[in-house]
C-alpha positions as CSV (number, residue, x, y, z in Angstrom):
1,M,1.1,11.2,-18.8
2,S,-2.3,9.7,-19.4
3,S,-4.9,7.7,-17.4
4,Q,-7.6,5.2,-18.1
5,W,-9.8,2.6,-16.4
6,V,-8.8,-1.0,-17.1
7,D,-10.9,-4.1,-16.7
8,Y,-9.3,-7.2,-15.3
9,E,-10.3,-10.3,-13.3
10,A,-9.6,-11.5,-9.7
11,D,-11.0,-14.9,-8.5
12,G,-13.3,-14.9,-11.5
13,E,-14.8,-11.5,-10.5
14,A,-14.9,-8.4,-12.8
15,M,-12.5,-5.8,-11.5
16,R,-11.8,-2.2,-12.8
17,G,-8.5,-0.6,-11.9
18,Y,-7.1,2.9,-12.6
19,H,-4.0,3.1,-14.8
20,V,-1.6,6.0,-15.1
21,S,1.1,5.8,-17.8
22,V,3.9,8.2,-18.5
23,D,4.9,9.5,-21.9
24,G,8.1,7.9,-23.1
25,Q,10.3,5.7,-20.9
26,S,9.0,5.2,-17.4
27,R,11.2,5.1,-14.4
28,G,9.4,2.0,-13.1
29,A,5.9,0.8,-12.2
30,V,4.0,1.1,-8.9
31,L,1.0,-0.8,-7.7
32,V,-1.2,1.3,-5.5
33,V,-3.6,-0.6,-3.0
34,P,-6.4,1.6,-1.6
35,E,-7.6,2.1,1.9
36,A,-10.7,0.2,3.1
37,P,-13.3,2.4,1.4
38,G,-11.9,1.2,-1.9
39,L,-11.0,2.9,-5.3
40,G,-11.8,6.6,-4.4
41,P,-10.2,9.9,-5.2
42,M,-7.3,9.4,-2.8
43,P,-5.6,6.4,-4.4
44,Q,-6.2,7.8,-7.8
45,R,-4.5,11.0,-6.7
46,R,-1.5,9.0,-5.5
47,A,-1.3,7.3,-8.9
48,N,-1.3,10.7,-10.6
49,M,1.5,11.9,-8.3
50,L,3.5,8.9,-9.2
51,G,2.9,9.6,-12.9
52,E,4.2,13.1,-12.4
53,L,7.3,11.5,-11.0
54,G,7.8,9.5,-14.1
55,Y,6.3,6.1,-12.8
56,D,3.6,4.0,-14.4
57,A,1.0,3.3,-11.6
58,F,-2.0,1.0,-11.2
59,V,-4.6,1.3,-8.5
60,V,-6.1,-2.1,-7.4
61,D,-9.8,-2.7,-7.3
62,L,-10.5,-4.3,-4.0
63,Y,-14.1,-5.2,-4.2
64,G,-15.1,-5.2,-7.9
65,D,-16.5,-2.6,-10.3
66,A,-14.2,0.0,-8.9
67,L,-16.3,0.3,-5.7
68,F,-15.7,3.2,-3.4
69,T,-18.0,3.3,-0.4
70,G,-17.1,6.6,1.0
71,Y,-15.9,7.2,4.5
72,G,-18.8,5.8,6.5
73,E,-19.7,2.4,8.1
74,V,-20.5,0.9,4.7
75,A,-16.8,-0.1,4.3
76,R,-16.5,-1.9,7.6
77,P,-18.1,-5.3,6.6
78,L,-16.1,-5.3,3.4
79,M,-12.8,-4.6,5.2
80,D,-13.8,-7.3,7.8
81,K,-14.4,-9.9,5.2
82,M,-11.0,-8.9,3.5
83,M,-9.1,-9.3,6.7
84,S,-10.8,-12.4,8.0
85,T,-10.9,-14.5,4.8
86,P,-7.6,-16.4,4.5
87,G,-5.6,-15.2,1.4
88,L,-8.3,-12.9,0.1
89,L,-6.5,-9.6,0.5
90,L,-3.2,-11.1,-0.8
91,E,-5.0,-12.5,-3.8
92,R,-6.6,-9.3,-4.7
93,V,-3.1,-7.5,-4.5
94,R,-1.5,-10.2,-6.6
95,C,-4.2,-9.9,-9.3
96,G,-3.7,-6.2,-9.3
97,L,0.1,-6.7,-9.7
98,H,-0.5,-9.2,-12.6
99,A,-2.6,-6.5,-14.3
100,L,0.1,-3.9,-13.8
101,R,2.6,-6.2,-15.4
102,T,0.5,-6.5,-18.4
103,L,0.4,-2.8,-18.8
104,S,4.0,-1.8,-18.0
105,T,7.3,-3.0,-19.4
106,A,9.2,-2.2,-16.1
107,P,11.3,-5.1,-15.0
108,P,10.6,-6.7,-11.4
109,E,13.6,-4.7,-10.1
110,R,11.8,-1.5,-10.9
111,Q,8.4,-2.6,-9.6
112,F,7.0,-1.5,-6.3
113,A,3.7,-1.8,-4.4
114,I,2.4,0.8,-2.0
115,G,-0.7,0.6,0.1
116,Y,-2.8,2.8,2.5
117,C,-4.7,1.5,5.5
118,L,-6.1,-1.8,4.4
119,G,-3.9,-1.5,1.3
120,G,-0.9,-1.2,3.6
121,T,-1.7,-4.5,5.2
122,G,-2.1,-5.9,1.8
123,V,1.3,-5.0,0.5
124,L,2.9,-6.2,3.7
125,E,1.2,-9.6,3.0
126,L,2.7,-9.4,-0.6
127,A,6.2,-8.8,1.0
128,R,5.8,-11.7,3.4
129,S,4.9,-14.0,0.5
130,G,8.3,-13.3,-1.1
131,A,6.7,-11.5,-4.2
132,D,9.2,-10.7,-7.0
133,V,9.1,-6.9,-6.6
134,A,11.8,-4.4,-5.6
135,G,9.9,-3.1,-2.5
136,V,6.8,-2.4,-0.7
137,A,5.7,0.6,1.2
138,A,2.8,0.6,3.8
139,F,1.2,3.8,5.2
140,H,-0.9,3.5,8.4
141,G,-1.6,-0.2,7.6
142,I,-2.2,-2.8,10.3
143,L,1.2,-4.5,10.8
144,Q,0.2,-7.9,12.3
145,P,0.3,-10.7,9.7
146,L,-3.0,-12.2,8.6
147,S,-1.7,-15.8,9.1
148,S,0.6,-17.5,11.5
149,V,3.0,-18.5,8.8
150,E,6.4,-16.9,9.2
151,P,8.0,-15.3,6.1
152,S,10.3,-17.7,4.3
153,G,13.0,-16.9,1.7
154,A,13.9,-13.4,0.5
155,M,11.4,-10.7,0.9
156,P,11.5,-7.3,-1.0
157,K,12.6,-4.2,0.9
158,I,10.0,-2.7,3.1
159,L,9.1,0.9,4.2
160,V,6.4,1.3,6.9
161,C,5.1,4.8,8.0
162,I,2.7,5.0,10.9
163,G,1.5,7.6,13.4
164,R,2.5,7.2,17.0
165,C,-1.1,8.1,18.1
166,D,-2.8,5.6,15.7
167,P,-5.5,3.7,17.7
168,L,-5.4,0.8,15.2
169,I,-1.5,0.3,15.5
170,P,-0.5,0.4,19.1
171,I,3.3,0.7,19.9
172,E,3.3,-3.0,20.9
173,Q,2.1,-4.0,17.3
174,A,5.0,-2.0,15.9
175,T,7.4,-3.7,18.2
176,A,6.1,-7.1,17.3
177,F,6.5,-6.2,13.6
178,T,10.1,-5.2,14.0
179,E,10.8,-8.5,15.8
180,E,9.2,-10.4,13.0
181,M,11.3,-8.5,10.4
182,E,14.5,-9.2,12.5
183,R,13.7,-12.8,12.5
184,A,13.2,-12.8,8.8
185,S,16.6,-10.8,8.3
186,A,14.4,-8.3,6.3
187,N,15.6,-5.1,4.7
188,Y,13.1,-2.8,6.4
189,Q,12.6,0.6,7.9
190,L,9.9,2.0,10.2
191,L,9.1,5.7,10.2
192,L,7.2,6.6,13.4
193,M,5.4,9.9,13.1
194,G,4.9,11.7,16.4
195,S,3.2,14.8,17.7
196,G,-0.3,13.5,17.6
197,V,-0.2,11.9,14.3
198,G,-3.0,9.2,14.1
199,H,-4.6,6.9,11.4
200,A,-5.2,8.0,7.8
201,F,-2.7,10.8,8.2
202,T,-2.1,10.8,4.4
203,N,-5.7,11.5,3.4
204,P,-6.9,15.1,3.3
205,D,-10.4,13.8,2.5
206,I,-10.9,12.8,6.1
207,V,-11.9,16.1,7.7
208,G,-14.7,17.7,9.6
209,E,-17.6,15.3,10.3
210,R,-15.6,12.4,8.8
211,K,-12.8,12.8,11.3
212,V,-13.0,10.8,14.5
213,P,-10.5,10.8,17.4
214,G,-7.2,9.2,16.4
215,F,-8.0,9.6,12.7
216,G,-7.3,12.4,10.2
217,F,-5.0,14.2,7.8
218,D,-1.7,15.6,8.9
219,E,0.0,17.7,6.2
220,I,3.5,17.6,7.7
221,A,3.4,13.8,8.3
222,D,2.0,13.2,4.9
223,A,4.8,15.3,3.2
224,R,7.4,13.4,5.2
225,A,6.0,10.0,4.3
226,W,5.8,11.0,0.6
227,Q,9.4,12.1,0.6
228,A,10.4,8.9,2.4
229,L,8.6,6.9,-0.4
230,Q,10.5,8.8,-3.1
231,N,13.8,8.1,-1.4
232,F,12.8,4.5,-0.9
233,I,11.9,3.8,-4.6
234,E,14.8,5.8,-6.0
235,E,17.6,4.4,-3.8
236,P,20.1,2.0,-5.3
237,K,19.3,-1.7,-5.0
238,A,20.5,-2.9,-1.5
239,K,21.6,-6.4,-0.6
240,A,19.1,-8.5,1.3
241,G,19.3,-8.0,5.1
242,T,20.9,-4.4,4.8
243,A,19.2,-1.1,5.6
């Protein structure tokens, strides 16, 4: 496989995504939407892992110029703007998906979108919009919708992986999400990680002084979530409304 940086546009702004392509025929294409700090080592690592599995992958640039803020407070105002500006996060994800589609020949039924933290919220918004992709997977992303509009029409299948002790995703939010999905007759699954698993459990870079209560890497939970993703993208296509 090979990797390269790719320039594209979103809302007239210059963006720079990270693209991984496999040698020969790919098994599909996967859009990777980063966590709140942006296009850092973690989403690039996930794209490389997908490439090793035989999938083309493209990491979305959330803020422009492949910005990565690091794991401090610098990311907070950027994340707040992304969450509070109607349609902004969804549009950034859609522009990334368009860029992926210019780079990969995989058909929509073999295209997926995965996201971490803020990116997890983004891919769920993509699913709610009825995007023409096979499925989306959200890891420790906020589950509540960014608008009051109920999903309409067929949604792609959905995988959600969250920690039971995530302070940003209380169990009431998870319950509300399942109720939303039931109303939409969605094909979804929710994997709840227990035993003290909190936010950002997929990211080994959040350790030591960067780790705060309720946040941090969990090796077992991360391995389980990654296996769940592989099962999710490799399973035969299911009919809408079936698990």
